[in-house]
C-alpha positions in Angstrom: -73.9 54.6 199.1 -70.8 53.0 198.5 -70.8 50.9 201.8 -74.6 49.9 200.8 -73.3 48.5 197.1 -71.0 46.5 199.3 -73.5 45.0 201.7 -75.7 44.2 198.6 -72.8 42.4 196.8 -71.9 40.4 200.1 -75.4 39.2 200.2 -75.9 38.4 196.8 -72.5 36.6 197.2 -73.7 34.6 200.3 -76.7 33.6 198.6 -75.5 32.3 195.6 -72.8 30.3 197.9 -75.5 29.0 199.7 -77.6 28.0 196.5 -74.3 26.2 195.3 -73.9 24.2 198.4 -77.7 23.2 197.8 -77.1 22.2 194.2 -73.8 20.3 195.1 -75.9 18.6 198.1 -78.4 17.3 195.9 -76.3 16.2 193.2 -74.4 14.1 195.8 -77.8 12.8 197.4 -79.1 11.7 193.4 -75.4 10.3 192.7 -75.7 8.1 196.1 -79.4 6.7 195.0 -78.2 5.9 191.5 -75.3 4.4 192.6 -77.2 2.0 195.4 -80.1 1.6 192.8 -77.6 0.1 190.4 -76.1 -2.4 193.2 -79.8 -3.6 193.9 -79.7 -4.6 190.4 -76.4 -6.1 190.6 -77.5 -8.2 193.8 -80.6 -9.5 192.4 -78.8 -11.0 189.3 -75.9 -12.4 191.5 -78.7 -13.8 193.6 -80.4 -15.2 190.5 -77.0 -16.5 189.3 -76.4 -18.1 192.7 -79.9 -19.5 193.2 -79.8 -18.2 196.8 -81.5 -15.5 198.2 -80.8 -15.8 201.8 -78.3 -13.9 203.1 -77.7 -15.9 205.9 -77.2 -19.2 203.9 -73.9 -20.4 203.9 -73.4 -20.5 200.3 -74.5 -16.8 199.6 -72.6 -15.0 197.3 -69.6 -13.0 198.4 -70.1 -10.5 195.9 -73.7 -10.0 196.9 -73.3 -9.7 200.7 -70.0 -7.0 199.8 -72.6 -5.0 197.3 -75.6 -5.4 200.0 -73.2 -3.6 202.7 -72.0 -0.8 200.0 -75.5 -0.3 199.1 -76.4 0.1 202.6 -73.5 2.8 203.3 -74.5 4.2 200.2 -78.1 5.1 201.4 -77.1 5.9 204.8 -74.9 8.7 203.6 -77.8 9.7 201.4 -80.0 10.1 204.4 -77.7 11.9 206.3 -76.7 14.1 203.4 -80.7 14.8 202.9 -80.2 16.1 206.5 -77.8 18.4 205.6 -79.7 19.4 202.3 -82.7 20.6 204.6 -80.2 23.2 206.6 -78.6 24.0 203.5 -81.7 25.0 202.0 -82.9 26.7 205.4 -79.7 28.5 205.2 -80.6 29.5 201.6 -83.7 30.7 202.3 -82.2 33.2 205.4 -79.7 34.7 202.7 -82.5 35.2 200.4 -84.3 36.9 203.0 -81.5 39.0 203.9 -80.6 39.8 200.6 -84.4 40.8 200.0 -84.3 43.2 203.2 -80.9 45.0 202.1 -82.3 45.5 198.5 -85.3 46.5 199.8 -84.0 49.3 201.8 -81.5 50.4 199.5 -84.5 50.7 197.1 -86.2 52.9 199.9 -83.1 55.2 200.4 -82.6 55.7 196.7 -86.1 56.5 196.3 -85.7 59.0 199.4 -82.9 60.5 198.0 -84.4 61.0 194.5 -87.7 62.9 196.0 -85.2 65.1 198.4 -83.1 65.7 195.0 -86.4 66.7 193.1 -87.7 69.2 196.0 
């Protein structure tokens, strides 16, 4: 009985940990996308101020060039995190399935014990 309770607590802990990982990755992706959006607005403002929108132009603003590189890096990082997010969601689903299976087995065993004790 005690080992079943320990196993259930372990599976709940694992599921909670996976859930925290998913939330953390989702938060990071959202933050990276927000920052990339802000950089887009800053790049457009800098281009409008300079009157040059062609990055290959010799007088293209240095800040706009640097912000573009930073924005592209953020988007690349967000894309990498989205792949990790899918893996984390899959791991969460597996952990929840394991927890459900253990809880179901525990419920069956308890019901069986109750029916034996009632006889």
